[in-house]
FIGUSE-40924 format. One line per 3 residues: number of its first residue (from 1); their letters; for each residue x, y negated, z of N, C-alpha, C. Coordinates in Angstrom, 2 decimals. Each point is the difference from the previous one (the first is absolute). Example, Ala and Ser with C-alpha at 12.3 -4.5 7.8 and 13.67 -1.06 7.14 Angstrom:
<drenvos>
1) as) 13.19,5.69,7.80,-0.89,-1.19,0.00,0.90,-1.20,0.00 | -0.35,-1.05,-0.72,0.82,-1.19,0.06,-0.77,-1.09,0.73 .
</drenvos>
This chain:
<drenvos>
1) mka) -6.01,24.80,-11.21,0.15,-1.43,0.06,-0.15,-0.57,-1.41 | -0.76,-1.07,-0.14,-0.24,-0.60,-1.31,1.28,-0.62,-0.56 | 0.13,0.07,-1.32,1.18,-0.55,-0.66,0.11,-1.50,0.23 .
4) ski) -1.13,-0.69,0.03,0.05,-1.45,0.21,0.53,-0.35,1.38 | -0.31,0.85,0.98,0.49,-0.24,1.35,1.51,0.22,0.07 | 0.48,1.02,-0.68,1.44,0.28,-0.05,0.73,-1.12,-0.74 .
7) ayk) -0.56,-0.44,-1.11,0.62,-1.06,-0.79,0.02,-1.32,0.75 | -0.95,-0.18,0.90,-0.09,-1.26,0.75,1.01,-0.08,1.15 | 0.54,1.14,0.43,0.92,0.02,1.15,1.17,-0.99,-0.14 .
10) pvg) 0.75,0.02,-1.11,1.11,-0.96,-0.11,-0.49,-1.44,-0.05 | -1.13,-0.21,-0.62,-0.58,-1.35,-0.04,-0.37,-0.44,1.41 | -0.59,0.89,0.76,-0.38,-0.31,1.37,1.20,-0.31,0.88 .
13) lal) 1.10,0.73,-0.20,1.22,-0.26,0.75,0.58,-1.38,-0.34 | 0.01,-0.33,-1.27,0.51,-1.32,-0.41,-0.89,-1.11,0.54 | -1.31,0.21,-0.08,-0.92,-1.01,0.53,0.15,-0.14,1.51 .
16) gav) 0.29,1.09,0.68,0.22,-0.07,1.44,1.21,-0.86,0.35 | 1.07,0.15,-0.76,1.20,-0.82,0.24,-0.29,-1.47,-0.26 | -0.70,-0.27,-1.10,-0.35,-1.38,-0.33,-0.92,-0.59,1.06 .
19) sgm) -0.98,0.77,0.45,-0.93,-0.52,1.00,0.71,-0.27,1.32 | 1.00,0.80,0.35,0.77,-0.25,1.21,0.75,-1.32,-0.07 | 0.60,-0.28,-1.15,0.72,-1.26,-0.17,-0.96,-1.19,0.03 .
22) lag) -1.14,0.14,-0.68,-0.99,-1.07,0.00,-0.55,-0.26,1.40 | -0.27,1.06,0.71,-0.54,-0.14,1.36,1.02,-0.64,0.93 | 1.26,0.37,-0.13,1.04,-0.60,0.82,0.11,-1.50,-0.24 .
25) aaf) -0.03,-0.40,-1.27,0.07,-1.42,-0.33,-1.24,-0.74,0.49 | -1.16,0.62,-0.15,-1.25,-0.63,0.46,0.00,-0.16,1.51 | 0.51,1.00,0.71,0.05,-0.09,1.46,0.93,-1.13,0.45 .
28) kqa) 1.17,-0.11,-0.63,0.93,-1.07,0.37,-0.65,-1.37,-0.20 | -0.71,-0.17,-1.11,-0.67,-1.27,-0.26,-1.11,-0.24,1.02 | -0.77,1.01,0.29,-1.10,-0.14,0.96,0.55,-0.34,1.39 .
31) wkm) 1.10,0.63,0.38,0.59,-0.26,1.32,0.47,-1.45,0.10 | 0.59,-0.50,-1.08,0.42,-1.41,-0.02,-1.21,-0.93,0.05 | -1.06,0.33,-0.70,-1.19,-0.85,-0.08,-0.71,-0.13,1.34 .
34) igh) 0.03,1.03,0.81,-0.70,-0.11,1.28,0.85,-0.71,1.05 | 1.16,-0.51,-0.44,0.77,-0.88,0.85,1.03,0.63,0.89 | 0.38,1.23,-0.30,1.02,0.66,0.80,1.36,-0.14,-0.68 .
37) ddd) 1.01,0.59,0.59,1.35,-0.04,-0.55,0.03,0.60,-1.40 | 1.12,-0.21,-0.67,0.17,0.58,-1.33,0.02,1.52,0.04 | 0.53,0.55,1.08,0.09,1.45,0.13,-1.06,0.51,0.97 .
40) apd) -0.70,1.03,-0.41,-0.97,0.63,0.90,0.74,0.79,1.08 | -0.60,0.13,1.16,0.69,0.70,1.08,0.00,1.52,-0.20 | 1.04,0.62,0.50,0.04,1.45,0.09,-0.53,0.38,1.38 .
43) atd) -0.41,1.23,0.13,-0.55,0.47,1.28,1.03,-0.09,1.12 | 1.28,0.01,-0.35,1.04,-0.03,1.03,0.60,-1.38,0.22 | -0.59,-1.04,-0.60,0.50,-1.36,0.23,-0.32,-0.42,1.43 .
46) edr) 1.02,-0.13,0.79,-0.17,-0.29,1.43,-0.60,-1.38,0.24 | 0.28,-0.95,-0.88,-0.45,-1.37,0.20,-1.41,-0.26,-0.53 | -0.66,0.99,-0.53,-1.35,-0.17,-0.54,-1.01,0.58,0.98 .
49) twq) -1.20,-0.58,-0.01,-1.06,0.47,0.91,-0.72,1.19,-0.61 | -0.70,0.73,0.87,-0.83,1.11,-0.46,-1.01,-0.50,-1.03 | -0.62,-1.11,0.30,-1.03,-0.54,-0.89,0.56,-0.28,-1.39 .
52) eil) 1.16,-0.61,-0.06,0.60,-0.32,-1.29,0.39,1.27,-0.77 | 0.55,0.97,0.70,0.39,1.25,-0.66,-1.21,0.76,-0.52 | -1.05,0.07,0.81,-1.20,0.73,-0.43,-0.74,-0.73,-1.11 .
55) laa) 0.00,-1.33,0.05,-0.61,-0.77,-1.09,0.74,0.25,-1.31 | 1.32,-0.02,0.05,0.80,0.26,-1.20,-0.26,1.39,-0.55 | -0.07,0.99,0.89,-0.24,1.38,-0.44,-1.38,0.16,-0.63 .
58) alq) -1.00,-0.62,0.60,-1.36,0.09,-0.54,-0.10,-0.70,-1.35 | 0.59,-1.17,-0.11,-0.03,-0.74,-1.26,0.74,0.77,-1.09 | 1.16,0.54,0.34,0.77,0.76,-0.97,-0.76,1.24,-0.46 .
61) gai) -0.61,0.70,0.93,-0.78,1.20,-0.36,-1.18,-0.32,-0.90 | -0.70,-1.08,0.32,-1.15,-0.39,-0.82,0.43,-0.38,-1.41 | 1.06,-0.78,-0.10,0.48,-0.42,-1.32,0.47,1.19,-0.81 .
64) fai) 0.76,0.90,0.61,0.48,1.17,-0.72,-1.18,0.86,-0.47 | -1.00,0.19,0.83,-1.15,0.82,-0.39,-0.77,-0.63,-1.16 | -0.20,-1.30,0.06,-0.74,-0.69,-1.06,0.76,0.05,-1.32 .
67) vka) 1.30,-0.29,0.05,0.80,0.02,-1.23,0.07,1.41,-0.57 | 0.19,1.00,0.84,0.09,1.38,-0.48,-1.31,0.44,-0.65 | -1.12,-0.29,0.64,-1.30,0.37,-0.57,-0.24,-0.71,-1.32 .
70) tvd) 0.36,-1.27,-0.06,-0.18,-0.77,-1.23,0.84,0.55,-1.14 | 1.27,0.27,0.27,0.89,0.51,-1.04,-0.40,1.42,-0.41 | -0.34,0.86,0.96,-0.44,1.36,-0.33,-1.25,0.00,-0.86 .
73) rag) -0.97,-0.83,0.39,-1.26,-0.06,-0.75,0.23,-0.55,-1.41 | 0.82,-1.04,-0.10,0.29,-0.58,-1.32,0.73,1.02,-0.88 | 0.93,0.75,0.59,0.71,1.03,-0.77,-0.93,1.09,-0.49 .
76) att) -0.88,0.47,0.85,-0.95,1.05,-0.39,-0.97,-0.51,-1.07 | -0.45,-1.22,0.15,-0.91,-0.59,-0.99,0.69,-0.15,-1.35 | 1.27,-0.40,0.03,0.76,-0.15,-1.25,0.20,1.36,-0.66 .
79) vrh) 0.32,1.02,0.80,0.18,1.34,-0.58,-1.30,0.48,-0.64 | -1.13,-0.24,0.67,-1.28,0.40,-0.60,-0.25,-0.76,-1.30 | 0.33,-1.28,0.00,-0.21,-0.81,-1.21,0.86,0.51,-1.15 .
82) vtg) 1.24,0.39,0.29,0.92,0.46,-1.04,-0.30,1.43,-0.44 | -0.27,0.88,0.98,-0.13,1.43,-0.33,-1.45,0.48,-0.06 | -0.91,-0.76,0.61,-1.38,0.43,0.05,-0.30,0.94,1.16 .
85) twp) 1.00,0.28,0.83,-0.15,0.93,1.12,0.45,-0.67,1.30 | -0.80,0.18,1.04,0.38,-0.51,1.32,1.08,0.88,0.58 | 1.10,-0.57,0.52,1.13,0.81,0.44,-0.14,0.65,1.37 .
88) g) -1.16,0.04,0.57,-0.11,0.55,1.34,-0.80,1.18,0.06 .
</drenvos>
């Protein structure tokens, strides 16, 4: 295993935590913007429809994937800029 990949592990873990927080905040804002309640439904919310629950899950998944890919790519690009080596 390359040294740059090993050195990137703690950075990747920290970026993962940050991206999770960013994605959670972005999802809450997006859910409010599309005109739904302040809180997104859970799969077990009895008073919510299938459509609303599945829409929330799809939106949340898309936002988390986009934020994670963006943060991971930015982190790897920064590591290459600083060290001259791609961490993957």
